[in-house]
C-alpha positions in Angstrom: 3.0 217.6 48.2 5.2 220.5 49.1 5.0 223.9 47.6 7.8 224.4 45.1 9.8 227.7 46.6 11.6 228.4 43.4 8.1 229.1 42.1 6.3 232.7 42.1 5.7 233.5 46.3 2.1 233.8 44.8 -0.6 231.0 44.3 -3.7 231.4 42.6 -7.0 229.9 43.7 -6.5 227.1 41.1 -3.0 226.4 42.4 -3.9 226.5 45.6 -7.1 223.9 45.5 -4.4 221.1 43.5 -2.4 222.0 46.4 -4.7 221.5 48.9 -6.6 218.3 47.0 -9.7 220.4 47.3 -12.6 222.0 44.4 -11.9 225.3 43.8 -15.1 226.3 45.3 -14.1 224.9 48.7 -10.9 227.4 48.6 -13.3 230.5 47.7 -15.7 229.3 50.7 -12.5 229.1 52.7 -12.0 232.6 51.6 -15.5 234.1 52.0 -15.4 232.8 55.6 -11.9 234.6 56.4 -10.3 231.0 57.1 -7.4 231.0 54.6 -4.9 233.9 54.0 -5.9 235.6 50.9 -5.6 238.7 49.1 -6.9 240.5 45.4 -5.6 241.4 42.4 -8.5 242.8 40.8 -11.1 240.3 40.9 -8.9 237.7 41.6 -8.1 236.1 44.8 -4.2 235.3 45.5 -2.5 233.4 48.2 1.2 233.9 49.6 3.0 230.8 49.5 4.7 231.1 53.0 1.4 232.4 54.4 -0.2 229.4 53.6 2.3 227.2 54.8 1.9 228.6 58.0 -2.0 228.2 57.5 -1.6 224.7 56.7 1.1 224.2 59.7 -1.5 225.8 62.4 -4.0 223.6 61.0 -2.3 220.3 61.4 -1.2 221.9 65.3 -5.0 222.4 66.0 -6.3 219.3 65.2 -3.3 217.3 67.1 -4.4 219.3 69.8 -7.9 218.2 69.5 -7.3 214.6 68.6 -5.6 214.3 72.0 -8.5 216.2 74.2 -10.5 214.7 76.1 -13.8 215.5 74.3 -12.2 214.1 70.8 -11.8 210.8 72.7 -15.4 210.0 74.3 -14.8 212.0 77.6 -16.2 215.1 78.6 -14.4 218.0 78.8 -16.7 219.7 81.8 -16.1 217.2 84.8 -19.0 215.2 86.3 -22.3 215.8 86.7 
């Protein structure tokens, strides 16, 4: 599901949870851990659409890099012992 750029440049917790197909509590947990780019409006968290798109692409890139690593393929990354 792509983010519709004709909409507001800001996403709510509920909107982001729907986009990522996760529970809103997961979004709150990722924000609390500093893993999602977010900002507060009063007491409510908000997310910039462009920042979330960049974050999502970075997550995909990291996943692909890890999938190609020797450790992910069952090998050792530290050499032979």
